[in-house]
DRENPAKE-104522 format. One record per residue (C-alpha): residue in three letters; residue number from 1; x, y, z. Coordinates in nm, 3 decimals. Example, Ala and Ser with C-alpha at 12.3 -4.5 7.8 and 13.67 -1.06 7.14 Angstrom:
{'ALA' 1 {1.230 -0.450 0.780}}
{'SER' 2 {1.367 -0.106 0.714}}
! end
This chain:
{'MET' 1 {19.172 4.517 -7.088}}
{'ASN' 2 {19.501 4.475 -7.275}}
{'ASN' 3 {19.529 4.806 -7.457}}
{'SER' 4 {19.740 4.780 -7.771}}
{'TYR' 5 {19.628 5.129 -7.872}}
{'GLN' 6 {19.562 5.441 -7.665}}
{'ILE' 7 {19.279 5.589 -7.874}}
{'SER' 8 {19.003 5.424 -8.075}}
{'ILE' 9 {18.841 5.651 -8.334}}
{'ILE' 10 {18.503 5.528 -8.456}}
{'ILE' 11 {18.354 5.633 -8.791}}
{'PRO' 12 {17.998 5.521 -8.883}}
{'ILE' 13 {17.962 5.496 -9.260}}
{'TYR' 14 {17.653 5.496 -9.478}}
{'ASN' 15 {17.686 5.546 -9.855}}
{'ALA' 16 {17.999 5.757 -9.810}}
{'SER' 17 {18.225 5.607 -10.076}}
{'THR' 18 {18.266 5.939 -10.258}}
{'PHE' 19 {18.381 6.140 -9.955}}
{'ILE' 20 {18.507 5.899 -9.686}}
{'HIS' 21 {18.870 5.920 -9.799}}
{'LYS' 22 {18.942 6.261 -9.647}}
{'SER' 23 {18.799 6.154 -9.314}}
{'ILE' 24 {19.003 5.832 -9.300}}
{'LYS' 25 {19.323 6.000 -9.416}}
{'SER' 26 {19.287 6.269 -9.148}}
{'VAL' 27 {19.317 5.986 -8.891}}
{'ILE' 28 {19.597 5.802 -9.073}}
{'ASN' 29 {19.798 6.126 -9.095}}
{'GLN' 30 {19.770 6.217 -8.726}}
{'SER' 31 {20.099 6.320 -8.565}}
{'TYR' 32 {20.005 6.084 -8.279}}
{'LYS' 33 {20.020 5.729 -8.413}}
{'ASN' 34 {19.894 5.507 -8.129}}
{'ILE' 35 {19.545 5.497 -8.279}}
{'GLU' 36 {19.298 5.223 -8.361}}
{'LEU' 37 {19.062 5.328 -8.642}}
{'ILE' 38 {18.727 5.146 -8.643}}
{'LEU' 39 {18.516 5.180 -8.958}}
{'VAL' 40 {18.158 5.056 -8.925}}
{'ASN' 41 {17.958 5.008 -9.242}}
{'ASP' 42 {17.594 5.079 -9.162}}
{'GLY' 43 {17.428 4.884 -9.441}}
{'SER' 44 {17.560 5.097 -9.727}}
{'THR' 45 {17.415 5.032 -10.071}}
{'ASP' 46 {17.704 5.191 -10.262}}
{'ASN' 47 {18.060 5.054 -10.270}}
{'SER' 48 {18.157 5.187 -9.924}}
{'TRP' 49 {18.229 4.834 -9.798}}
{'THR' 50 {18.475 4.778 -10.083}}
{'VAL' 51 {18.652 5.103 -9.996}}
{'LEU' 52 {18.675 5.005 -9.630}}
{'LYS' 53 {18.822 4.664 -9.712}}
{'LYS' 54 {19.093 4.831 -9.922}}
{'TYR' 55 {19.192 5.054 -9.629}}
{'LYS' 56 {19.183 4.755 -9.393}}
{'ASN' 57 {19.421 4.563 -9.618}}
{'LYS' 58 {19.661 4.857 -9.637}}
{'TYR' 59 {19.676 4.967 -9.270}}
{'LYS' 60 {19.719 4.725 -8.980}}
{'ASN' 61 {19.561 4.961 -8.723}}
{'ILE' 62 {19.226 4.967 -8.906}}
{'LYS' 63 {18.934 4.744 -8.804}}
{'ILE' 64 {18.618 4.716 -9.010}}
{'ALA' 65 {18.272 4.589 -8.929}}
{'SER' 66 {17.944 4.572 -9.117}}
{'GLN' 67 {17.584 4.565 -9.000}}
{'LYS' 68 {17.238 4.611 -9.145}}
{'ASN' 69 {17.130 4.973 -9.168}}
{'CYS' 70 {17.037 5.081 -8.815}}
{'GLY' 71 {17.163 5.440 -8.802}}
{'ALA' 72 {17.484 5.611 -8.693}}
{'GLY' 73 {17.415 5.563 -8.321}}
{'VAL' 74 {17.390 5.184 -8.341}}
{'ALA' 75 {17.697 5.179 -8.568}}
{'ARG' 76 {17.891 5.375 -8.306}}
{'ASN' 77 {17.777 5.128 -8.039}}
{'THR' 78 {17.923 4.851 -8.253}}
{'GLY' 79 {18.248 5.046 -8.266}}
{'ILE' 80 {18.258 5.099 -7.890}}
{'ASP' 81 {18.211 4.727 -7.829}}
{'ILE' 82 {18.494 4.643 -8.071}}
{'ALA' 83 {18.731 4.908 -7.934}}
{'THR' 84 {19.032 4.792 -7.731}}
{'SER' 85 {19.175 5.132 -7.641}}
{'GLU' 86 {19.169 5.333 -7.322}}
{'TYR' 87 {19.004 5.631 -7.490}}
{'ILE' 88 {18.723 5.671 -7.744}}
{'MET' 89 {18.669 5.940 -8.006}}
{'PHE' 90 {18.405 5.973 -8.277}}
{'LEU' 91 {18.441 6.112 -8.628}}
{'ASP' 92 {18.167 6.155 -8.888}}
{'ALA' 93 {18.232 6.025 -9.238}}
{'ASP' 94 {18.206 6.369 -9.400}}
{'ASP' 95 {18.428 6.549 -9.146}}
{'PHE' 96 {18.802 6.552 -9.079}}
{'LEU' 97 {19.049 6.607 -8.796}}
{'ASP' 98 {19.333 6.854 -8.761}}
{'LYS' 99 {19.669 6.675 -8.769}}
{'GLU' 100 {19.735 6.747 -8.400}}
{'THR' 101 {19.388 6.651 -8.269}}
{'CYS' 102 {19.477 6.320 -8.105}}
{'LEU' 103 {19.807 6.439 -7.962}}
{'SER' 104 {19.642 6.739 -7.800}}
{'ALA' 105 {19.344 6.536 -7.675}}
{'ILE' 106 {19.551 6.256 -7.522}}
{'GLN' 107 {19.795 6.495 -7.357}}
{'SER' 108 {19.511 6.699 -7.208}}
{'ILE' 109 {19.297 6.415 -7.072}}
{'LYS' 110 {19.596 6.222 -6.934}}
{'LYS' 111 {19.678 6.517 -6.709}}
{'THR' 112 {19.348 6.467 -6.529}}
{'LYS' 113 {19.117 6.190 -6.409}}
{'ASN' 114 {18.827 6.349 -6.591}}
{'ASP' 115 {18.568 6.131 -6.761}}
{'PHE' 116 {18.569 6.320 -7.091}}
{'LEU' 117 {18.722 6.626 -7.250}}
{'SER' 118 {18.583 6.871 -7.509}}
{'PHE' 119 {18.772 7.071 -7.770}}
{'GLY' 120 {18.678 7.330 -8.031}}
{'ALA' 121 {18.571 7.296 -8.393}}
{'ASN' 122 {18.548 7.469 -8.730}}
{'PHE' 123 {18.226 7.462 -8.933}}
{'TYR' 124 {18.259 7.478 -9.311}}
{'ASN' 125 {17.990 7.594 -9.553}}
{'LYS' 126 {17.911 7.443 -9.894}}
{'ARG' 127 {18.185 7.659 -10.051}}
{'ASN' 128 {18.439 7.484 -9.825}}
{'THR' 129 {18.525 7.796 -9.630}}
{'ILE' 130 {18.494 7.834 -9.254}}
{'LYS' 131 {18.152 7.974 -9.165}}
{'TYR' 132 {18.190 7.986 -8.786}}
{'THR' 133 {18.386 7.828 -8.503}}
{'PHE' 134 {18.375 7.759 -8.133}}
{'GLU' 135 {18.654 7.695 -7.885}}
{'PHE' 136 {18.712 7.689 -7.511}}
{'LYS' 137 {18.945 7.816 -7.245}}
{'ASN' 138 {19.137 7.556 -7.047}}
{'SER' 139 {18.894 7.472 -6.764}}
{'GLU' 140 {18.720 7.197 -6.567}}
{'LEU' 141 {18.365 7.132 -6.452}}
{'ARG' 142 {18.245 6.902 -6.175}}
{'ALA' 143 {17.916 6.732 -6.090}}
{'PRO' 144 {17.638 6.833 -6.034}}
{'ASN' 145 {17.720 7.139 -6.246}}
{'ILE' 146 {17.801 6.924 -6.549}}
{'LEU' 147 {17.446 6.815 -6.628}}
{'SER' 148 {17.302 7.155 -6.538}}
{'SER' 149 {17.545 7.323 -6.776}}
{'TYR' 150 {17.450 7.088 -7.058}}
{'LEU' 151 {17.075 7.123 -7.009}}
{'LEU' 152 {17.100 7.502 -6.989}}
{'GLY' 153 {17.305 7.529 -7.308}}
{'GLY' 154 {17.649 7.588 -7.159}}
{'ASP' 155 {17.982 7.494 -7.315}}
{'ILE' 156 {17.901 7.122 -7.345}}
{'LYS' 157 {17.781 7.081 -7.701}}
{'SER' 158 {17.518 6.818 -7.785}}
{'VAL' 159 {17.749 6.649 -8.035}}
{'VAL' 160 {17.973 6.350 -7.966}}
{'TRP' 161 {18.253 6.431 -8.206}}
{'ASN' 162 {18.431 6.718 -8.029}}
{'LYS' 163 {18.518 6.502 -7.729}}
{'ILE' 164 {18.747 6.226 -7.607}}
{'TYR' 165 {18.599 5.979 -7.356}}
{'ARG' 166 {18.750 5.729 -7.115}}
{'LYS' 167 {18.622 5.391 -7.233}}
{'SER' 168 {18.615 5.261 -6.876}}
{'PHE' 169 {18.372 5.543 -6.794}}
{'LEU' 170 {18.143 5.458 -7.086}}
{'ASP' 171 {18.148 5.089 -6.997}}
{'LYS' 172 {18.099 5.138 -6.623}}
{'PHE' 173 {17.770 5.321 -6.674}}
{'ASN' 174 {17.677 5.146 -7.000}}
{'ILE' 175 {17.667 5.479 -7.182}}
{'ARG' 176 {17.557 5.399 -7.533}}
{'PHE' 177 {17.350 5.551 -7.814}}
{'ASN' 178 {16.981 5.473 -7.828}}
{'LYS' 179 {16.821 5.347 -8.149}}
{'SER' 180 {16.711 5.688 -8.276}}
{'ARG' 181 {16.844 5.772 -8.621}}
{'ILE' 182 {16.810 6.147 -8.563}}
{'ASN' 183 {16.965 6.359 -8.287}}
{'GLU' 184 {17.115 6.044 -8.137}}
{'ASP' 185 {17.412 6.249 -8.014}}
{'SER' 186 {17.197 6.436 -7.763}}
{'PHE' 187 {17.095 6.125 -7.566}}
{'PHE' 188 {17.454 6.000 -7.551}}
{'VAL' 189 {17.600 6.334 -7.438}}
{'MET' 190 {17.326 6.387 -7.179}}
{'SER' 191 {17.391 6.039 -7.039}}
{'ALA' 192 {17.764 6.114 -7.017}}
{'CYS' 193 {17.691 6.443 -6.840}}
{'LEU' 194 {17.458 6.269 -6.597}}
{'TYR' 195 {17.718 6.017 -6.482}}
{'ALA' 196 {18.040 6.219 -6.514}}
{'LYS' 197 {18.212 6.331 -6.195}}
{'SER' 198 {18.443 6.575 -6.370}}
{'ILE' 199 {18.511 6.691 -6.725}}
{'SER' 200 {18.748 6.934 -6.890}}
{'PHE' 201 {18.772 7.175 -7.181}}
{'SER' 202 {19.082 7.218 -7.393}}
{'PRO' 203 {19.183 7.521 -7.604}}
{'GLY' 204 {19.213 7.485 -7.979}}
{'ARG' 205 {18.987 7.401 -8.273}}
{'PHE' 206 {19.071 7.049 -8.384}}
{'TYR' 207 {18.754 6.911 -8.540}}
{'ASN' 208 {18.635 7.016 -8.886}}
{'HIS' 209 {18.264 6.980 -8.958}}
{'THR' 210 {18.166 7.001 -9.325}}
{'ARG' 211 {17.847 7.001 -9.532}}
{'ILE' 212 {17.959 6.746 -9.791}}
{'ASN' 213 {17.693 6.489 -9.706}}
{'ALA' 214 {17.368 6.614 -9.858}}
{'LYS' 215 {17.166 6.384 -9.631}}
{'SER' 216 {17.316 6.503 -9.302}}
{'PHE' 217 {17.096 6.690 -9.053}}
{'SER' 218 {17.274 7.019 -9.119}}
{'ASN' 219 {17.175 6.991 -9.486}}
{'ALA' 220 {16.829 6.835 -9.480}}
{'VAL' 221 {16.531 6.828 -9.245}}
{'THR' 222 {16.266 6.561 -9.290}}
{'PRO' 223 {15.932 6.499 -9.112}}
{'ASP' 224 {16.109 6.226 -8.911}}
{'HIS' 225 {16.319 6.493 -8.741}}
{'PHE' 226 {16.011 6.626 -8.563}}
{'ILE' 227 {15.895 6.282 -8.448}}
{'GLN' 228 {16.230 6.148 -8.337}}
{'SER' 229 {16.338 6.468 -8.166}}
{'ALA' 230 {16.042 6.435 -7.930}}
{'GLN' 231 {16.127 6.067 -7.883}}
{'VAL' 232 {16.489 6.149 -7.793}}
{'LEU' 233 {16.368 6.392 -7.528}}
{'ASP' 234 {16.135 6.124 -7.392}}
{'ALA' 235 {16.433 5.889 -7.366}}
{'GLU' 236 {16.638 6.156 -7.187}}
{'LYS' 237 {16.354 6.215 -6.943}}
{'ASP' 238 {16.319 5.841 -6.881}}
{'ILE' 239 {16.685 5.802 -6.784}}
{'LEU' 240 {16.656 6.096 -6.544}}
{'ILE' 241 {16.350 5.938 -6.386}}
{'LYS' 242 {16.510 5.592 -6.362}}
{'THR' 243 {16.818 5.732 -6.190}}
{'GLY' 244 {16.608 5.941 -5.950}}
{'ASN' 245 {16.734 6.271 -6.090}}
{'PHE' 246 {16.433 6.414 -6.274}}
{'LEU' 247 {16.291 6.628 -5.994}}
{'LYS' 248 {16.638 6.762 -5.919}}
{'TYR' 249 {16.685 6.875 -6.279}}
{'LYS' 250 {16.323 6.931 -6.383}}
{'LYS' 251 {16.351 7.306 -6.439}}
{'GLN' 252 {16.673 7.270 -6.639}}
{'PHE' 253 {16.532 6.981 -6.840}}
{'ASN' 254 {16.219 7.176 -6.936}}
{'ILE' 255 {16.433 7.460 -7.065}}
{'HIS' 256 {16.646 7.208 -7.257}}
{'ALA' 257 {16.335 7.044 -7.408}}
{'VAL' 258 {16.179 7.371 -7.521}}
{'LYS' 259 {16.505 7.489 -7.672}}
{'PHE' 260 {16.553 7.155 -7.849}}
{'LEU' 261 {16.203 7.143 -7.997}}
{'THR' 262 {16.185 7.509 -8.102}}
{'TYR' 263 {16.519 7.458 -8.276}}
{'ILE' 264 {16.368 7.172 -8.478}}
{'ILE' 265 {16.066 7.388 -8.564}}
{'PHE' 266 {16.287 7.671 -8.688}}
{'MET' 267 {16.512 7.432 -8.882}}
{'GLY' 268 {16.203 7.286 -9.047}}
{'ALA' 269 {16.064 7.629 -9.134}}
{'PHE' 270 {16.389 7.732 -9.301}}
{'SER' 271 {16.439 7.400 -9.483}}
{'ASN' 272 {16.310 7.287 -9.822}}
{'LEU' 273 {16.005 7.114 -9.674}}
{'ARG' 274 {15.671 7.188 -9.836}}
{'PHE' 275 {15.431 7.363 -9.599}}
{'ARG' 276 {15.206 7.061 -9.552}}
{'MET' 277 {15.501 6.843 -9.450}}
{'PHE' 278 {15.637 7.115 -9.224}}
{'PHE' 279 {15.296 7.172 -9.067}}
{'ASN' 280 {15.250 6.801 -9.001}}
{'GLY' 281 {15.586 6.794 -8.828}}
{'PHE' 282 {15.499 7.108 -8.636}}
{'ASN' 283 {15.177 6.945 -8.511}}
{'THR' 284 {15.372 6.639 -8.403}}
{'VAL' 285 {15.582 6.859 -8.177}}
{'MET' 286 {15.288 7.060 -8.046}}
{'GLN' 287 {15.092 6.745 -7.959}}
{'SER' 288 {15.382 6.563 -7.794}}
{'SER' 289 {15.365 6.512 -7.420}}
{'ILE' 290 {15.719 6.642 -7.381}}
{'TRP' 291 {15.621 6.979 -7.536}}
{'LYS' 292 {15.304 7.012 -7.331}}
{'GLU' 293 {15.477 6.922 -7.006}}
{'SER' 294 {15.768 7.158 -7.068}}
{'ILE' 295 {15.549 7.453 -7.168}}
{'ASP' 296 {15.288 7.390 -6.902}}
{'SER' 297 {15.552 7.386 -6.629}}
{'LYS' 298 {15.626 7.759 -6.610}}
{'MET' 299 {15.688 7.995 -6.898}}
{'ALA' 300 {15.835 8.227 -6.637}}
{'ASP' 301 {16.130 7.989 -6.600}}
{'LEU' 302 {16.233 8.034 -6.962}}
{'PRO' 303 {16.497 8.290 -7.066}}
{'ILE' 304 {16.361 8.586 -7.263}}
{'SER' 305 {16.516 8.466 -7.590}}
{'LEU' 306 {16.354 8.126 -7.546}}
{'LYS' 307 {16.015 8.281 -7.463}}
{'LEU' 308 {16.038 8.468 -7.793}}
{'ARG' 309 {16.111 8.142 -7.977}}
{'VAL' 310 {15.807 7.981 -7.814}}
{'ILE' 311 {15.585 8.273 -7.916}}
{'LEU' 312 {15.712 8.267 -8.276}}
{'SER' 313 {15.665 7.889 -8.286}}
{'ARG' 314 {15.293 7.942 -8.241}}
{'PHE' 315 {15.273 8.095 -8.590}}
{'PRO' 316 {15.399 7.816 -8.817}}
{'LYS' 317 {15.274 7.964 -9.144}}
{'ILE' 318 {15.444 8.297 -9.081}}
{'LEU' 319 {15.768 8.117 -8.990}}
{'TRP' 320 {15.750 7.902 -9.301}}
{'LEU' 321 {15.679 8.200 -9.529}}
{'PHE' 322 {15.965 8.393 -9.372}}
{'GLY' 323 {16.189 8.093 -9.440}}
{'ARG' 324 {16.096 8.113 -9.809}}
{'VAL' 325 {16.193 8.480 -9.827}}
{'ILE' 326 {16.544 8.439 -9.692}}
! end
C-alpha cells in the first residue's frame, strides 16, 4: 500500500448536520497534520451530505462517501475499505478529539509493534461539563491475556473510538463490524482482542464523548437494544467457535455475556421506556439462548457484584419502578 497519510480517521454520519462541525474541526485542527479524514454519510435524510461536500471542497485531505442507511458499523467498514493510511482511528459524529490526540497516538504506537493502542477519554453530560473520565498507565498486554482481559471487563473498553489500530492487522484478519446497528463496537473490539498478539495503553485523556446526539445509545434505549444485544453476543460466540477458541474462553465469555445483558436490562429500566416495552425487551433477553446458556453454566463462576445484578434482573417491575423514582 502506498501510504500518502499516516492516519485515517473515519466518522460515520447520520442526520448530524447540526453538530458534525465540531467533530470535523477537531480533526482539521490536530497538531499532527498527516491525517486522512473519511466522512461516510449513512443515508442521512437531513442536509448532512451537503455539509460533507462543502468540507471536501475546502480540505484536500478529506474523502467523502455515501451509502444507504445501514448503521454506523457498516459505514465504518466503508471507511476502512477506502482508507489508505497505515493506521486507523474512529470518531463519532457527536464527539471531538483533543488537539494532541493523533500526535500522541502515532508516537506511542510507532514505538511498538503492537496491533492496537488504547487511550483515555472524557465523558460530558448534557450540561457540557465533564461527568467522569478514564485513563491508563503506560503498559502493554500480550495474548492470550488480551481476550481474557476484555471478556472479564479489564482495561480494554468495548468501544472502538479510544483506540488506534494498524490497518494491516485489521486487513490480515478481516476484522470488520457486523451488520448490527446497536452495540456494533463490542463485536469489533472482541474480534481485535481475539487476534491481537500484543496491545498497549497510553496515558492521557484524548477523546471527548458527548451527549449531543439525542438518538445515541447513551441517550436513548429502544426495544431493539434488547434484541440486537443478544444477537451481538451470538455473533461473538460464533467467531470463538469458528476459530476453535470457545472452550478455552467459555468461562470468561459467560461472565462477559451476563454482564452485557444485565447492563442492557438496567439501562432499559432507567430509560424512558414504558413498562410494557421494557418488559417485552426484558423477556427477549430472558428467553435468548445466550442468556440461558450463560446463566445455566455456573452461577458460582460469577463475581459477587454480577450475581447481585442477575438476582435484581429477575424482578423487572421493581427495577422499572425504581428507575422512575430516580
